[in-house]
N, C-alpha and C positions, 0 to 999 in steps of 0.2 A: 668454515670449510673452504678450501681453495677452489678456484674455478679454472685451473690450468687446462688448456685445450688437450683433448685426447689425441693420440697419434693416429687413430683410425676412427672415422665417423661411425658411432654406434647407431642402432636403430632407434627411431623416435618412438614415443608411446603408441601402442596399438600396432606395432610392426611396420610403421612407416619410416622411411629413411629420411633423416633431416638433410636439408640442402646445405652445401658448403657455403661459407661466407663469400659474398661477391667481391670482397676486398674492402680494406679499411676497417677502422675500429668501430664505426657506427654499424656497418653491415654485420660484423662479428657479434656485436652486442645483441642483435635481434635474431641471431641464428635459431632456427627451430620455431619461430613464431607461427608459421602456417600450420605446422604439425600440432602445436599446442591448441590452436584454434579448432582444428578438426577434432582433437581429443575432447575439448569442452563441448563441442556440438554433439558428439556422439554420446557423451556421458549425460548431458543435460538437455537433450532434445525435447523431452516432455516438459521440463520446467520452462524452457524458453518458449515453447509453443503455447503453453498456458498463459504466460505473461503477455505475449504479443497478441494472440487471438482474443484473450480476455479483455485487454484494453480496447481493441478494435470493436469487439462485440458490445461492450458496455457503452462506448461512445456512439456506436451505430444505433443501438436500441434507443438511447436518449434522443438522437437526432430524428429517428423515425417517429418517435412519439410526438416530438415537437411539430413535425410536419402535419400530423393528424389533428393536433389540438388547435393550432393557429393557422387555419386554412384560408381565411379571408382577411381583407384589409382592415375591417372594423375590429376584429378580434386582435389583430397585431397592434392597432393603434391604442386599444385599451391596455394591452400588455405594456407597450412602451411608456404610456403615461404613468402607469403604476410603478414599474421597475425603475424608471428614471429618477423617481423621487424617494426611493427606498434605500437608505444607507446600508441596511443589512444585506439586501440582495446584491448591491454593488460590491460589497466586501466579499461576498461569496462568489459572484459570477464574473467580476471584472468590470472594465469600463463599459457603460451602456451605449454601444455604438451600433447604429443602423437597426435599432430594435423594431422599426416599422417594416422590416423585411424578414422573410423566412430564414435567410442565411444569418442575419444578425442575431435573431432570437436563438437559432441553433448554436451558434458560437457562444452566446451568453450562457446558455444552459449547460454546455459541455466543456467550457474552458477549463474549469477547475479540475474536474475529474481527469481530463486528458493530460493536462500539464503536470499536475501533482502525481498522477499515476505513472507517467513515463519517467519522471524524476526519481520516484521511489524504486521503480524497476531497475534503473541503472545503478542506483546506490547498492541495492542488494546483490546484483550480478557482479559489479566491479569489485566490491569488497570480497565476495565469495572467491573470485578467481585470482585475487592477489593475497591479501592478508589471510584469508581462509586457507588457501593452499599452503602458506608458510606455516600456519599453526599445526597442520597435519604432518609436516615434514616432507611433503612431496616436492615442494619447490627446491629444497636443498639437494635432494637426491637427483632431480632432473638437471639442475644446474651443474652438478658435478661432472657430467659427461656429455650431455645432449644439448642443452639449451644455452643460449647466450644470456648474459646477466640481465638484459632488459627485455627478454622475450616474454616472461610472465606479465609484466606491466603492459607491454605493447599488445599482447593477445587479449588481455582483459579489456583494454580501451577500445580496440577494434571491434570486439564482439558486442560490447554494450552499445557502442555507437551505431553499429549495423542494426541492432535490435531497435534502436530509436528510429532509424530511418524506415525500417519496415512498419513500425507502428504508425508513423506519420503518413507513409504511402497508403497503408490500409485505410486509415481514416479519410484521407482525401478521396480514395476510390469509393468509399461508402457515401460520402457527400455527393459525389458525381452521380452515383447510382440513384440517389434520391431526387435528382433533378436540380440541385443547387448550382449556381454559376461556377464555371470552371476556375476562373481567376481566384475567387475567394476560397474555393475548396482546396486548391493546390497550395495557396498561401497558408491556410490553417494547418494543413498537413506538414508544411515546412516549419511552421511555428512549433508544432509538437516535436518534430525531429531535432531542431536546433536546441530546444530546451533539454532534451535527453542527452545530446552531445555535450552541452555545457556541464550538466551535472555528472556526466561520466568523468570528465576531467577533474572536477571538484572532488569526486569520490576517490580518484586515484591519489590525490593529495591526502585525503583523510586516511587512506590505507598506509601512507608513509608516516603520518604523524603519530598514530596510536598503535600499540603493539598487539591488541586483541581485535579479532574480527567483530565481535559483538560491540565493542566500544566504537570502532570505526564506523560500523553501520549506524549506530545511534547518533554519532556526530553528523554523518551524512544526512540522515533523516531529519535531524534537528535543523540543519541548514536549509533543507527543503521547506520545513515548516516556517522557518524565519523568513525565507524569501516570499512565501505566500502571505505571511502576516504583514510584512513591510508593504507588499503590493496592495493588500486590502486596506490598510490604513492610508496609504497614499491615494488610492482611488476615491475613497470616501472624503479625504481632505482636500481634493483638488487635483491630484495627479503628480505633484512634484516628487514626493517621496517614492513613488512607484519606479522612478528611474534609477533607484538604488537596488532594485531587485531583478534577477535574471528572468523571473516569471513576468514581472512588469514589462521588461524589454520585449519579450515574446508577444504579450498581449497588445503592445503598442503597434503591432503590424495592422491591426484593425481589418481583418478579413471581412469582405462584403460591405465595408464602410469606408473605403479609401484605398484599400489594398496597398499598404505601404510595405515595401520589402526592406528598406534600409535599416529598420530597427533590429532585424534578424542578424545583422552583422555584429551586434554587441554580444550576444551569447557566444558566437563563434570566436570573437576576440578573447573572451573569458576562457573559452575552452583551450585555445592555443597557449595562453599564459599559464593556466593551471596545469596543463599537460607538461609544459616545459619545466614547471616547478617540481612536479611529481617525478619526472625523468631525472632531474638533478638530485633530488632527495634520495631516490632509489640508488643512485650511484655512490652516495657517501655513507651509506649505512650497511651493516651486516645483515645477512639473511636472518629474519626473526627480530632484528632490532627495530627501533623507531626513533623519531625525533623527540618524542616525549617519553622518557623512561617510566615504566610502571612503578608505582610505590611498593616498597617492601612491606609485607604484612607483618603482624606481630609474631613473636617466636612461638606462641601458643594460642590456640583458638579460644575465644571466650566461652563461658558456659552457655551463653545464649545460642550458640551454634551446635549444641549437643544433640538436637533433634533434627529429623529430616525436614519437617516444615520450616524450621528456622533457617536451615541451610538453603532451602528453595527460596524463601523470602529474601535472604541476603543477595542471592543471584538476581532476583527479579525486581528488587525495590526501585532501582532507577527507572526501569521501563514502566513500572506501575505509576510512579509519580508523573512521568511525562504523559502517559496516556490519560491520567486523571485530569491534568490541566487541559489537555486537548478536548476531553469530553465536556468539561465545563464551558469552554469557549464554543464548541459546536452546539451544545444545547442552548446556550444564550443566543447565538446567532439565529438558530432556527426558531426558537421561541419568540423572539422579538418581532418576527414577521407575521405571527398568527393573526394579529388585529387587522392586517392589511389584506388577508386572503379573501375575505368576503367580497371586497370591492373588485379585486382582480378577477374573480371567477364569475361573478354575477353577469348573466347575459351570454356567456360562452357555453354553448351546449356541450361541447366536448369536455371542457373542464368540469362542468356540473356533473357529467357522467362519471368522471374520475372521483370527484369529491362528494358525490351522493346528493346533489341538489342543493338549493339555497339554504334549506333548513339545517343541514348537517355539515356545512362547509368547514367551519372551524374545527369541529370534532374530527372530521375525516382528515383534515390537515394534520392535526396533532397525532392521529393514528399513524400517518405516514412519517411524521417526525419520530415517533416511537420506533417504527420499523428501521429508520436510518440509524438512530442511536443504537438500536439492538444489533444491527449489522456491524457497526464499529466495535461494539463490545465483543461480538462473535469473532471479528478479526483479531482482536487481542487474545481471546481464548485459544483460537486456532494456532496463532503464531507461538504462543507460550507453551502450549502442550506439545507442539511439534518440535520444540527445542529439546524435548526429552531424547529424541533421536540423535541430536547433536551431542548431547552428554554421553550417550551410549557409544557412538562411533569414535569420539575423541578419547575414549578410555577412562574418562573421569568416573562414569557410573561403575565401572568394574573395580576401581579403587575403593569406592564406597562399600560395595558388596564384600570385597576382601576384608575391609575393616570391620565387618560385622553388621552392617546395615542391610536388612533383608530387602529383596526386590519390592516386596509389597509395601514396605515402609517408605522406600525411596520414591516409587511412582505415586503412592497414595499421598505422601506429604506434598509432592509437587502439584498434584491435582487439587488438593485441599487449598493450597495457597492460591492457585489459579482461580478456583471457584470464589474464594473470598474476594480476590482482587476484582473479578468480574462484577460482583455485587457492588463493590465500591465505585467502579467506573459507571455502572448503571445509575447509581444514586447521584453521582456527580453530574451526569448528563441530564437526569431528571430534574435536579435542582436548578441547573442552568436554564432549562427550558421553562419550567414553571415560574421561576422568579422573573425571568425576562418578560414573559407574557404579562405577569402582574404589573410590572413596571410600565410596560408599553400601553396597557389598557387602563391603568389606574384602578383596577378592580382585582382584589386579592381573593375574592370568593371562590374562584376556580382553581386556586393554587394547589390545594391538596388533591383535587380530582385529577388534574393534569400530571402532578407528580406521580401519583399511583399508576396512571396509565403508561407512563414512560418505563415502568418497571416490569410490565407484563411480558415483554420479549425475553426476559431472563430464562424462561423455560426453553425457548428455542436456542438460546445461547448455550444452555446445558447440552442440548443435542449436538451442536457443532463441536463443542469441546469434547464430549463423549465420543463422537465419531473420530476425532483426531487421536484420542487415546486408543481407541480400538484399532485404528490402522497402524499406529506405532507398535502396538503390542502384537497384533495378529498378522498384519501385511505391511511391513515398513516400506517395501519397495513402491507402494502406491499411496503413501501417506499424503501426497499433495492433492489427492482427490478431494480432500477437505476444502481446498480453495475453490474447486469447481462448485461445490455445494453452496459456499458463501456467495459466489458470483451469481449462481442461478437464483438464489434467494433474493438478491438485489433486483435482478431482471424481472422475476415473477411478481415480486411484491410491488415494485415501483412502476412497471410498465405492463403488467399482465393484462389489465382491462383494455388498454390502448392497443396492444398487439393482438388482442383476441385470443389469448392462450386458452386452451381447454382446461377444464377444472382439474383433471388428473395431473396436468403439467404444473399448474400452480401448486397443487398439493405436494409436489416433490420438495417444496421448501418447508422446513419445519416452522417457519414463521407464520404459515397459514393454518397451522393445526389448532391454535387457540384463538379466542376472540380478538378482534382488532380494536382494542380500547383506545380512546373513549368513544369511538363511533359505534361500537357494538356492545351489547350487554355482556358482561364478563361471565363466562362459564367456567367454574373452577374445576369441574371434572376433566375437561379437555386439557386444561393447563397442567393439572397434576399428572395426567397420562403422559403429556409431552415431557415433563420433568423426569418422570420415571424412565422413559425411553433413554434420555440422556444419561441417567445414572446407570442403567443397564449396559449401555455402550461403554461407559467408563470402566465399569467392573470387568467387562470382557477384555478391555485393554490391559488392565492390571493383571488378570489371570494369564493372558497370552504372553505378556512380557515375563511373568514369573516362571512360565514353563519352558520358554525357548532360550537358546543360547544368546548371550550378549555378543554383539558383533562390532568389536572395536576395529578400527582401521588404522 
């Protein structure tokens, strides 16, 4: 569709009048950017708020817990001696810098979740506001008379970069409130912000390369995972390889242990180069086009796609494979540290409080590993079930219904595949943790026991997936409340004791409803009740979606 300028400037989305170009081709290309940013903010204020506040809250809770656990020099010295010699913890936490200080330990414990979290945030947001808008057809309509051709790209980049800065500023403010040194606190906040800015630009390129939002998001997330993996291997192997990772560049700033600002220039250089590349690619393709053309499918669908579950699996198979590989790696990394936990905790009263004393240290550690792997599986279940809403709004679900697939078969098949995939992911994580522990200790006698304990959170995963289905079916406008539940489950389960949360607050997490194996004796009645709650929620979602109108946009 042509993008010839209109004779009269029409109103921008939401009734706002777009500004006239200031002059020149570049200014005309970004006409309407401010109006589009305001539109995104008004439309996604809840989504953006949850992302920003969630990342700040999770990092802040971790930092606050660290302050309570490692309060004196002796405890910090023990921590430094243990972590400095542990390849698994270095791979997860980054370079062990200034671990004898409260700030150094705080950064080591929060590095990964902060940097990976902000990177994933901007991947999802950037692709949503670029390729996602093109898929719905809104970009073509707006560019026909209101927006300059580069306005969608520019608005997406500015909004995601601003969100990154807000996350970094919020984390720095939390660190300052906890009494950590100002120089290191501000540097760590800047580290988080520039990481988000770098991956914002990289995500803009991904949106130009691939023609579907789901594929572009997957590519961006894979690049985040690759950057983390390269950094992890580099840090364990001496540090050279870490300089080939944007996450490694950010962590090289060493907050509280040297306070080096110059490494943060590297992510910014990457951001400028990637943004320029995205700008160029956006100018040489048609709306809806991409650098890599999608493959043409067969003329007729195979018989294997004749059922709703088969169709759902075909759509989800790439994501399932990626998540399964990640669960194996996460389980192996966490399981390999189990043999070192007793030495790290012994003598630290706060840590013994968390892990239940010297006698149950290892079991309590693996109960927390089970919680973390369960939360990852719950994240998969939530994201996959919530995709039902995307299938609905895109109009694809309506095509299936018109073709004779009942709504119950459609959503039921999708939920069945999601449930089976969640079990597969849990098994992958459990196998990784159990085998890694057996290899680290040279003792395979606990392998089956640990493997079984890692599967216990599946009942809570069913509750999360069922809640997502219920919200999609009954209250789609608030479907993202599912992520609030997942975030709270992490905070309550990981930091509940250290933060002194009351029992009723901890019990808001479905992961607290059943026994925390292997530290606690398994009670099957509570586990089965939890599973039944998840099934009931899922059934409610199926019936709700069956009874209401489909809402294609």
